[in-house]
KOLKE-740711 format. One line per 8 residues: number of its first residue (from 1); their letters; for each residue x, y, z of N, C-alpha, C. Coordinates in steps of 0.001 Angstrom, whole numbers, padded with zeros to 6 digits. Atoms other than C-alpha are relative to their C-alpha. Last residue first. Example, Ala and Ser with C-alpha at 12.3 -4.5 7.8 and 13.67 -1.06 7.14 Angstrom:
// residues 2
2) sa) -000820:-001190:-000060:013670:-001060:007140:-000770:001090:000730 ~ 000890:-001190:000000:012300:-004500:007800:000900:001200:000000
// end
This chain:
// residues 312
312) xxxxxxxx) -000957:-001103:-000153:072310:155930:059267:001423:-000453:-000281 ~ 000239:-000967:001076:070010:153282:057811:000995:001148:000075 ~ -000475:000564:001266:071515:150563:060022:-000140:001002:-001136 ~ -001471:-000031:-000056:071094:152672:063178:000592:-000504:-001302 ~ -000434:-001386:000129:067465:153305:062274:001522:000120:-000016 ~ 000210:-000412:001387:066887:149619:061679:000465:001429:-000255 ~ -001021:000683:000806:068464:148681:065038:-000124:000415:-001464 ~ -001287:-000657:-000253:066385:151291:066850:001092:-000596:-000865
304) xxxxxxxx) 000058:-001320:000626:063222:149977:065201:001314:000744:000179 ~ -000125:000193:001446:064188:146424:066141:-000026:001333:-000753 ~ -001395:000320:000304:064819:147419:069763:000211:-000176:-001512 ~ -000795:-001207:-000202:061424:149135:069997:001465:-000251:-000366 ~ 000308:-000883:001131:059644:146118:068508:000853:001267:000074 ~ -000633:000599:001165:061402:143866:071031:-000241:000858:-001245 ~ -001436:-000246:-000082:060459:146197:073892:000727:-000548:-001226 ~ -000224:-001418:000300:056828:146220:072835:001489:000335:000023
296) xxxxxxxx) 000242:-000201:001435:056789:142405:072702:000269:001446:-000397 ~ -001123:000580:000730:058406:142150:076147:-000158:000232:-001501 ~ -001202:-000825:-000191:055907:144561:077696:001166:-000521:-000832 ~ -000469:-000550:001260:052874:142797:076218:001272:000807:000094 ~ 000231:000846:001178:051221:142253:079597:000454:000713:-001278 ~ 001371:-000063:000546:052719:144443:082321:-000100:-000837:-001269 ~ 000151:-000860:001166:056012:143172:083815:-001471:000070:-000419 ~ 001406:-000092:000404:056955:141698:087204:-000122:001005:-001141
288) xxxxxxxx) 000333:-001314:000548:060636:140745:087564:-001447:-000040:-000494 ~ 001147:-000102:000910:061362:137834:089871:-000149:001434:-000476 ~ -000024:-001341:000583:064547:136722:091679:-001089:000070:-001058 ~ 001008:-000318:001024:064294:133719:094009:000132:001456:-000440 ~ -000493:-001279:000504:067033:132017:096084:-000859:000388:-001205 ~ -000049:-000999:-001069:065524:129261:098233:000384:001391:-000490 ~ -000823:-001052:000604:064323:126798:095603:000002:001181:000960 ~ -001211:-000194:-000801:063060:123685:097418:000981:000970:-000668
280) xxxxxxxx) -001166:000382:000803:060552:122899:094609:001327:000208:000728 ~ 000269:001094:000934:057144:122887:096300:001243:-000486:-000735 ~ 000693:001119:-000625:057790:124924:099457:-000184:-001196:-000943 ~ -000653:000540:-001204:060446:127332:098242:-000661:-001275:000490 ~ -001383:000385:000268:059412:128023:094652:000631:-000702:001205 ~ -000006:001157:000904:055687:127989:095388:001427:-000501:-000207 ~ 000498:001147:-000757:056102:130309:098390:000033:-001269:-000857 ~ -001049:000401:-000940:058274:132764:096443:-000419:-001247:000783
272) xxxxxxxx) -001057:000628:000808:055745:132865:093646:001115:-000508:000900 ~ 000503:001295:000468:052911:133515:096133:001059:-000738:-000814 ~ -000007:000924:-001143:054864:136263:097915:-000447:-001398:-000431 ~ -001404:000308:-000279:055528:137957:094571:000127:-000978:001166 ~ -000448:000944:001028:051834:137709:093703:001453:-000402:000237 ~ 000581:001307:-000321:050823:139320:097006:000453:-001060:-001002 ~ -000695:000526:-001179:053224:142187:096375:-000510:-001390:000367 ~ -000958:001045:000364:051813:142597:092835:000758:-000567:001203
264) xxxxxxxx) 000084:001036:-001029:048735:144453:094044:000991:-001150:-000259 ~ 000006:-000534:-001373:049341:147754:092244:-000046:-001079:001082 ~ -001303:-000449:-000491:050435:145906:089052:-000047:000549:001427 ~ -000432:000841:-001133:047142:144048:088586:001313:000478:000623 ~ 000770:-000365:-001185:045511:146779:086423:000410:-000814:001233 ~ -000468:-001260:-000576:048359:146327:083941:-000767:000397:001254 ~ 000809:-001103:000538:047534:142642:083380:000405:001299:000706 ~ 001318:-000132:-000608:050422:140413:084468:-000771:001094:-000740
256) xxxxxxxx) 000903:-000985:000595:053637:139114:082893:-001355:-000024:000694 ~ 001413:000391:-000092:056263:137315:084997:-000866:001135:-000542 ~ 000827:-001171:000265:059975:137504:084180:-001454:-000477:-000026 ~ 000969:000025:001089:062118:134770:085738:-000657:001375:-000154 ~ 000306:-001354:000449:064967:133937:088098:-000966:-000091:-001162 ~ 000960:-000185:001088:065451:130823:090195:-000081:001476:-000347 ~ 000380:-001382:000291:068143:129538:092559:-000928:000047:-001204 ~ 000572:-000197:001327:068941:126233:094255:-000484:001434:-000169
248) xxxxxxxx) 000298:-001421:000139:071253:125987:097273:-000463:000266:-001436 ~ 000987:-000418:-000980:071441:122385:098528:-000375:001461:-000090 ~ 000931:001037:-000430:074671:121638:096650:-000934:000512:001098 ~ -000782:001098:-000547:076154:124803:095221:-001007:-000999:000549 ~ -001220:-000716:-000364:074789:127720:093209:001028:-000968:000560 ~ -000490:000357:-001334:072237:125455:091502:001298:000761:000265 ~ -001355:000544:-000062:070172:126573:088540:000388:-000245:001456 ~ -000144:000684:-001288:066667:127479:087440:001379:-000641:000014
240) xxxxxxxx) -001269:000714:-000180:066088:130016:084661:000033:-000596:001408 ~ -000054:000749:-001258:062723:131286:083424:001298:-000809:000044 ~ -001369:-000104:-000525:063148:133887:080689:000115:-000666:001372 ~ -001065:000199:000976:059369:133911:080216:001352:000253:000661 ~ -001329:000042:-000611:056198:133533:082265:001027:-000184:-001112 ~ -001032:000828:000626:052662:134436:081186:001312:000092:000746 ~ 000358:000185:001402:049362:136049:082176:000999:-000920:-000693 ~ -001127:000255:000893:049687:135759:085972:-000503:-000267:-001413
232) xxxxxxxx) -000504:-001223:000622:046849:137477:087892:001164:-000235:-000968 ~ 000919:-001096:000335:046161:134403:090070:000763:001208:-000540 ~ 000321:-000912:-001100:048800:131677:089972:-000923:001120:-000487 ~ 001325:000294:-000544:048604:129006:087252:-000402:000940:001138 ~ 001009:-000492:000933:051544:130515:085341:-001411:-000175:000544 ~ -000016:-001462:-000095:053776:129984:088372:-001081:000598:-000899 ~ 000510:-000397:-001317:052772:126312:088656:-000030:001528:000143 ~ 001450:000230:-000056:053191:125673:084908:-000581:000498:001315
224) xxxxxxxx) 000654:-001013:000844:056639:127277:084800:-001519:-000135:000068 ~ -000156:-001278:-000698:057786:125147:087745:-000694:001108:-000789 ~ 000951:000010:-001107:056333:122055:086054:000085:001304:000802 ~ 001339:-000255:000530:058148:122847:082811:-001044:000047:001112 ~ 000072:-001388:000468:061507:123117:084603:-001407:000356:-000478 ~ 000524:-000007:001360:061019:119833:086455:-000223:001456:-000432 ~ 000856:-001157:000266:063237:119836:089553:-000398:-000010:-001473 ~ 001181:000054:-000855:064633:116510:090810:-000933:001179:-000180
216) xxxxxxxx) 000686:001286:000037:068112:117099:089409:-001176:000019:000975 ~ -000371:001015:-000991:068989:120780:089282:-000822:-001277:-000137 ~ 001096:000111:-000963:068355:122646:085993:000325:-001114:000991 ~ 001125:000807:000470:071776:123059:084387:-001092:-000011:001065 ~ 001261:-000580:-000473:074006:125899:085553:-001206:-000708:-000617 ~ 000704:-000437:001199:076936:124622:083455:-001356:000632:000321 ~ -000808:-001046:000614:079022:124507:086647:-000633:000534:-001282 ~ 000089:-001199:-000838:076247:122590:088406:000772:001148:-000640
208) xxxxxxxx) 001353:-000544:000116:075931:120097:085548:-000155:001285:000815 ~ 000053:-000732:001262:079718:119653:085498:-001380:000622:-000200 ~ -000785:-001221:-000174:079680:118701:089170:-000048:000863:-001251 ~ 000797:-000930:-000805:076836:116222:088626:000744:001320:000205 ~ 001165:-000440:000772:078675:114516:085772:-000817:001025:000770 ~ -000442:-000914:001054:081972:114382:087650:-001188:000566:-000768 ~ -000418:-001237:-000662:080347:112840:090733:000432:001046:-001026 ~ 001223:-000691:-000422:078561:110255:088608:000332:001341:000654
200) xxxxxxxx) 000654:-000508:001208:081820:109355:086911:-001276:000759:000349 ~ -000662:-001235:000401:083597:109082:090270:-000665:000611:-001232 ~ 000402:-001081:-000905:081086:106526:091554:000599:001333:-000405 ~ 001451:-000167:000158:081563:104293:088498:-000505:001145:000880 ~ 000231:-000823:001192:085327:104888:088575:-001497:000237:-000206 ~ -000294:-001399:-000325:085529:103583:092166:-000299:000915:-001188 ~ 001032:-000493:-000923:083799:100306:091360:000198:001485:000289 ~ 001239:-000125:000770:086061:099764:088333:-001118:000568:000873
192) xxxxxxxx) -000082:-001205:000828:089180:100501:090405:-001282:000227:-000790 ~ 000194:-001149:-000892:088209:097888:093008:-000006:001300:-000806 ~ 001405:-000015:-000402:087810:095258:090306:-000305:001201:000894 ~ 000808:-000407:001143:091196:096118:088782:-001467:000120:000396 ~ -000251:-001422:000240:093020:095987:092124:-000864:000523:-001134 ~ 000796:-000763:-000971:091371:092657:092916:000182:001507:-000210 ~ 001384:000065:000450:092843:091224:089714:-000913:000792:000930 ~ 000277:-001036:001016:096291:092477:090706:-001448:-000021:-000501
184) xxxxxxxx) -000351:-001343:-000492:096234:090480:094001:-000240:001073:-001064 ~ 001183:-000575:-000659:094383:087393:092701:000266:001447:000418 ~ 000670:-000883:000944:097272:086709:090304:-001258:000641:000594 ~ -000432:-001380:-000194:099231:085359:093295:-000664:000972:-000973 ~ 000196:-000690:001284:097242:082084:093290:000332:001487:000174 ~ -001310:-000322:000559:098704:080216:096305:-000073:000734:-001323 ~ -000228:000624:001313:095300:078659:096928:001396:000227:-000571 ~ 000638:001314:000142:094451:079225:100611:000397:-000705:-001293
176) xxxxxxxx) -000524:000892:-001044:096921:082057:101355:-000558:-001412:-000172 ~ -001380:000344:000360:096106:083697:098034:000611:-000962:001013 ~ 000013:000859:001194:092355:083560:098733:001408:-000425:-000390 ~ 000530:001314:-000390:092742:084891:102293:000042:-000963:-001185 ~ -001029:000660:-000810:094970:087718:101080:-000435:-001388:000430 ~ -001029:000491:000913:092461:088546:098363:001109:-000713:000743 ~ 000536:001190:000655:089691:088775:100943:001017:-000604:-000969 ~ 000127:001060:-001012:091786:091158:103034:-000504:-001293:-000627
168) xxxxxxxx) -001354:000463:-000324:092823:093191:099995:-000058:-001134:001021 ~ -000510:000820:001098:089233:093416:098766:001373:-000565:000300 ~ 000744:001262:-000037:087988:094648:102147:000520:-000949:-001076 ~ -000490:000750:-001157:090756:097252:102209:-000710:-001351:000130 ~ -001344:000497:000302:089926:098388:098687:000528:-000863:001141 ~ 000159:001146:000898:086240:098617:099541:001350:-000598:-000363 ~ 000576:001066:-000817:087118:100864:102490:-000190:-001260:-000838 ~ -001079:000605:-000789:089415:102901:100254:-000514:-001123:000890
160) xxxxxxxx) -000870:000744:000912:086609:103473:097771:001138:-000668:000742 ~ 000696:001250:000312:084263:104433:100587:000836:-000862:-000940 ~ -000167:000876:-001167:086824:107008:101754:-000687:-001343:-000232 ~ -001406:000343:-000168:087074:108580:098313:000176:-001002:001144 ~ -000325:001014:001002:083332:108390:097788:001465:-000416:000080 ~ 000600:001268:-000429:082695:110234:101069:000365:-001131:-000971 ~ -000839:000501:-001089:085108:113002:100062:-000491:-001366:000481 ~ -001266:000389:000593:083237:113401:096772:000947:-000561:001044
152) xxxxxxxx) 000235:001286:000635:079920:113369:098604:001270:-000514:-000672 ~ -000037:001034:-001032:081225:116107:100863:-000240:-001379:-000593 ~ -001337:000001:-000573:082008:118323:097861:000137:-001102:001045 ~ -000878:000727:000917:078792:117346:096105:001418:-000088:000553 ~ -000659:-000798:001026:076752:118443:099128:000912:-000846:-000875 ~ 001011:-000660:000827:074254:116315:101053:000644:000791:-001134 ~ -000289:000219:001428:076938:113914:102324:-001041:000646:-000905 ~ -000321:-001337:000522:077121:115031:105979:000282:-000071:-001499
144) xxxxxxxx) 000994:-000955:-000479:075422:112077:107686:000248:001410:-000479 ~ 001362:000445:000287:078534:109972:107236:-000998:000958:000638 ~ 000638:-000862:001003:081758:111998:107340:-001431:-000439:-000328 ~ -000179:-001420:-000288:083222:110653:110609:-000765:000886:-000988 ~ 000904:-000376:-001086:081770:107172:110131:000071:001500:000274 ~ 001339:-000028:000587:083496:106808:106769:-001032:000421:001042 ~ 000107:-001177:000855:086785:107772:108392:-001376:000142:-000614 ~ 000099:-001172:-000874:086260:105197:111134:-000167:001278:-000823
136) xxxxxxxx) 001336:000062:-000591:085551:102462:108583:-000221:001192:000929 ~ 000944:-000493:001002:088627:103568:106691:-001430:-000028:000515 ~ -000169:-001456:000135:090760:103189:109809:-000996:000582:-000997 ~ 000546:-000641:-001204:089385:099710:110576:000070:001524:-000130 ~ 001448:000225:-000001:089997:098531:107015:-000656:000697:001185 ~ 000615:-000956:000915:093452:100094:106944:-001509:-000115:-000021 ~ -000141:-001313:-000648:094456:098124:110035:-000655:001075:-000859 ~ 000984:-000028:-001086:093039:094966:108428:000059:001329:000756
128) xxxxxxxx) 001327:-000192:000593:094988:095677:105234:-001080:000079:001073 ~ 000120:-001409:000377:098232:096147:107178:-001391:000283:-000560 ~ -000030:-000788:-001232:097791:092761:108864:-000200:001486:-000320 ~ 001304:000095:-000656:096711:091116:105602:-000052:000836:001277 ~ 001026:-000667:000802:099743:092285:103626:-001337:000033:000730 ~ -000200:-001438:-000197:102124:091268:106387:-001063:000788:-000744 ~ 000324:-000397:-001388:100668:087750:106423:000143:001503:000240 ~ 001428:-000006:-000306:100600:087501:102579:-000295:000401:001452
120) xxxxxxxx) -000063:000356:-001422:104166:088516:101740:-001418:000090:000559 ~ 000536:-000984:-000941:103516:088539:097984:000141:-000533:001418 ~ 000269:000555:-001317:105412:086753:095206:-000423:001116:000951 ~ -001132:000118:-000933:105116:088386:091805:-000422:-000692:001299 ~ 000372:-000185:-001414:102472:087660:089127:001209:-000178:000925 ~ -001071:000623:-000802:104020:088075:085658:-000294:000215:001475 ~ -000868:000733:000922:101352:088825:083031:001094:-000761:000756 ~ 000741:001190:000426:098797:089751:085701:000838:-000847:-000966
112) xxxxxxxx) -000165:001055:-001009:101419:092035:087188:-000782:-001259:-000342 ~ -001385:000458:000002:101682:094203:084091:000193:-001174:000956 ~ -000195:000754:001244:097895:094388:083790:001429:-000554:-000085 ~ 000577:001336:-000190:097646:095397:087456:000195:-000863:-001241 ~ -000938:000784:-000791:100021:098306:086896:-000502:-001434:000193 ~ -001189:000205:000817:097813:099656:084095:001026:-000873:000737 ~ 000339:001001:001012:094658:099132:086148:001210:-000309:-000874 ~ 000035:001303:-000669:096237:101008:089069:-000299:-001121:-001003
104) xxxxxxxx) -001376:000410:-000283:097149:103954:086847:000042:-001390:000642 ~ -000616:000362:001272:093611:104164:085474:001438:-000476:000203 ~ 000529:001309:000385:092194:104094:089016:000618:-000476:-001313 ~ -000621:001010:-000858:094452:106959:090084:-000449:-001401:-000404 ~ -001413:000111:000367:093361:109059:087111:000705:-001080:000818 ~ -000097:000674:001303:089641:108367:087629:001461:-000216:-000376 ~ 000407:001391:-000159:089828:109220:091334:000146:-000777:-001303 ~ -001110:000696:-000649:091786:112394:090606:-000323:-001484:000183
96) xxxxxxxx) -001049:000185:001005:089115:113549:088141:001193:-000757:000573 ~ 000439:001026:000947:086355:112967:090691:001060:-000295:-001041 ~ -000039:001291:-000677:088249:114907:093343:-000403:-001136:-000938 ~ -001391:000425:-000054:088850:117779:090924:000132:-001361:000673 ~ -000418:000313:001364:085142:118057:090159:001438:-000513:-000020 ~ 000622:001273:000358:084213:117870:093855:000430:-000444:-001393 ~ -000692:001041:-000760:086725:120610:094656:-000559:-001378:-000338 ~ -001294:000190:000639:085311:122765:091846:000808:-001089:000720
88) xxxxxxxx) 000241:000756:001227:081832:122204:093255:001305:-000249:-000741 ~ 000360:001365:-000373:082880:123259:096752:-000196:-000865:-001238 ~ -001240:000707:-000299:084653:126294:095309:-000274:-001442:000407 ~ -000368:000883:001107:081273:127260:093811:001343:-000708:000224 ~ 000653:001303:-000071:080147:128588:097199:000474:-000966:-001089 ~ -000974:001008:000410:082726:131358:097268:-000601:-001403:-000049 ~ -000924:000573:-000970:080451:134407:097513:000890:-001059:-000640 ~ 000569:001247:-000524:077524:134961:095163:000909:-000647:001045
80) xxxxxxxx) 001282:-000296:-000636:078456:138620:094608:-000707:-001244:000531 ~ 000526:001363:-000068:082100:137845:093947:-001335:000061:000747 ~ -000477:000699:001200:083450:141232:092800:-000484:-001442:-000064 ~ 000508:-000701:001180:081387:143261:095266:000440:-000682:-001293 ~ -000645:-001295:000191:082061:140685:097966:-000603:000666:-001243 ~ -000045:-000495:001377:080159:137701:099344:000684:001365:-000031 ~ 001132:-000789:000499:081028:136425:102804:000194:000435:-001442 ~ -000354:-001412:000083:083517:133616:103448:-001161:000795:-000602
72) xxxxxxxx) 000636:-000742:-001080:081883:130335:104432:000318:001495:-000064 ~ 001395:-000234:000386:082763:128788:101069:-000759:000794:001061 ~ 000070:-001190:000840:086425:129240:101984:-001432:000343:-000386 ~ -000321:-001165:-000830:086092:126780:104871:-000107:001294:-000810 ~ 001121:-000210:-000902:084298:124216:102714:000235:001224:000880 ~ 001112:-000557:000771:086877:124584:099954:-001185:000315:000894 ~ -000329:-001383:000346:089740:124110:102423:-001146:000664:-000754 ~ 000043:-000788:-001244:088125:120985:103896:000273:001479:-000292
64) xxxxxxxx) 001407:-000155:-000366:087411:119543:100444:-000146:000863:001254 ~ 000608:-000940:000944:091003:120188:099385:-001456:000266:000354 ~ -000566:-001314:-000295:092366:118503:102492:-000597:001075:-000888 ~ 000619:-000449:-001241:089956:115602:101988:000527:001372:000414 ~ 001393:-000353:000260:091017:115268:098356:-000689:000539:001252 ~ 000047:-001238:000779:094731:115390:099121:-001440:000477:-000182 ~ -000551:-001034:-000875:094404:112809:101895:-000013:001352:-000713 ~ 001012:-000388:-000975:092084:110776:099680:000499:001110:000905
56) xxxxxxxx) 000933:-000892:000706:094574:110761:096817:-001081:000487:000943 ~ -000717:-001233:000299:097163:109377:099242:-000908:001001:-000719 ~ -000093:-000756:-001246:094691:106853:100628:000727:001325:-000223 ~ 001295:-000630:-000236:093883:105787:097096:000012:000808:001292 ~ 000154:-001051:001000:097548:105199:096453:-001320:000724:000152 ~ -000781:-001138:-000476:097816:103305:099732:-000092:001171:-000980 ~ 000759:-000567:-001114:094970:101048:098604:000736:001221:000565 ~ 001137:-000696:000608:096769:100531:095330:-000847:000664:001069
48) xxxxxxxx) -000521:-001267:000505:099921:099726:097296:-001095:000812:-000683 ~ -000235:-000847:-001168:097934:097112:099218:000579:001352:-000419 ~ 001304:-000348:-000552:096535:095628:096016:000165:000927:001204 ~ 000548:-001095:000786:099981:095790:094436:-001349:000447:000557 ~ 001411:000168:000367:101414:093687:097262:-000496:001219:-000773 ~ 000060:000111:001465:105238:093478:097454:-001426:-000237:-000497 ~ 000667:001262:000332:105041:092828:101251:-000083:-000250:-001510 ~ -000682:001138:-000619:107661:095466:102130:-000617:-001343:-000406
40) xxxxxxxx) -001354:000120:000548:106375:098050:099661:000707:-001235:000551 ~ 000113:000457:001382:102739:097451:100562:001354:-000193:-000642 ~ 000381:001414:000019:103513:097682:104287:-000107:-000560:-001411 ~ -001141:000790:-000470:105402:100954:103917:-000311:-001493:-000072 ~ -001072:-000182:000981:102667:102529:101788:001224:-000834:000392 ~ 000267:000831:001180:099948:101036:103972:001091:000130:-001051 ~ -000094:001418:-000337:101380:102419:107225:-000193:-000884:-001233 ~ -001403:000313:-000252:101998:105896:105786:000173:-001494:000281
32) xxxxxxxx) -000722:-000094:001268:098499:106102:104333:001456:-000411:000176 ~ 000060:001315:000629:097051:104875:107635:000711:-000008:-001348 ~ -000729:000971:-000822:098191:108016:109447:000054:-001362:-000684 ~ -001425:-000276:000121:097070:110353:106650:000838:-001007:000784 ~ -000476:000418:001316:093611:108783:106412:001511:000176:-000133 ~ -000007:001460:000051:092940:109091:110149:000595:-000496:-001312 ~ -001041:000477:-000919:093962:112766:110211:000111:-001524:-000065 ~ -001292:-000343:000575:091876:113554:107105:001141:-000504:000876
24) xxxxxxxx) -000273:000962:001065:088814:111699:108435:001378:000247:-000617 ~ -000272:001295:-000633:088941:113717:111647:000342:-001058:-001044 ~ -001288:-000098:-000689:089265:116977:109689:000367:-001330:000657 ~ -001082:000023:000979:086465:116059:107284:001368:000010:000672 ~ -000113:001354:000531:084083:115198:110109:001136:-000129:-000997 ~ -000526:000850:-001070:084772:118504:111862:000199:-001439:-000493 ~ -001428:-000302:-000178:084329:120478:108641:000627:-000906:001060 ~ -000713:000483:001182:081035:118748:107862:001499:000232:000157
16) xxxxxxxx) -000121:001452:-000119:079772:119297:111414:000755:-000601:-001169 ~ -000968:000220:-001083:080527:123013:111118:000222:-001498:000209 ~ -001347:-000170:000532:078794:123040:107709:001068:-000181:001078 ~ -000805:-000228:-001191:075592:121556:109106:001456:000117:-000436 ~ -001283:000680:-000037:073457:121931:106001:000759:000393:001254 ~ 000149:001328:-000556:069730:122695:105967:001305:-000775:000071 ~ 000106:000991:001058:070094:125605:103574:-000012:-001420:000539 ~ 000030:001271:-000736:069411:128394:106017:-000261:-001126:-000973
8) xxxxxxxx) -001346:000506:-000242:070522:131442:104008:000020:-001293:000802 ~ 000015:000616:-001323:067084:132100:102538:001351:-000638:000237 ~ -000996:001055:-000191:067397:134475:099616:-000071:-000475:001442 ~ 000033:000572:-001348:064851:136838:098180:000960:-001155:000093 ~ -001166:000872:-000133:065091:139229:095250:000003:-000522:001424 ~ -000221:000498:-001359:061976:140993:094062:001185:-000947:-000016 ~ -001061:001007:-000096:061431:143236:091060:000103:-000448:001455 ~ -000171:000437:-001390:058595:145412:089857:000981:-001164:000043
// end
């Protein structure tokens, strides 16, 4: 006996996510141009670093938007799970871009720490304040839609730029008060460290999904224990729990029962589905019901066939 159930209501407002991403993308692109020009004219690495993050954000938000739109496409015979994993690939790429940009900024900051250049502080601060307001708006547009890794990656990009803008403003105040131009590259390094910490977590979670690791917050042994404790269940084997995309957990397993219980296995299948969904938030469930000892008999049969083939 086999059952395959899938609940398509995963508690995610994908239309709201797309709308928030589009608004954030427009805002980010406009401010990117302003910060790039302002950073060049004011000779501020911190402002150029912020513009660099804005550029990576524009790419990341565009990628996240495209991935989210493609994920809505229906499954096909060649892609039976649909396009959901595109969201995870987008999150993985976003995390990698964040790390690369941060590494470049740190390298440039080291050069400037050795020979701090003069910075046009008033212009730097004006552009930074504009960027601060824009980033705050972008963060508002995507807030409340960060359940998925793809959206979380976009959120981290915008949050990183918001922190950059705050750092640039504070750095401008410090340089204006003390004349210490080394504050500008130092702030770039500190901002990069904060961003890398968030990017590392995003990369780790994305890789876990791609490796089909047991989702965070789900205890594999506890799931096995709960299924085994159900009436008529003798044993559970080949239990796999993985994540198709954020908020869409899946489970497959083989459940052994006494042979006399096979006629009433419908109730058992409903019970397993209920446990998976209500206790562990697993919406996609595939179960194969087997009579007790079936796996052992099959293994013996396969070994006999293998021996016969070897002898011939």
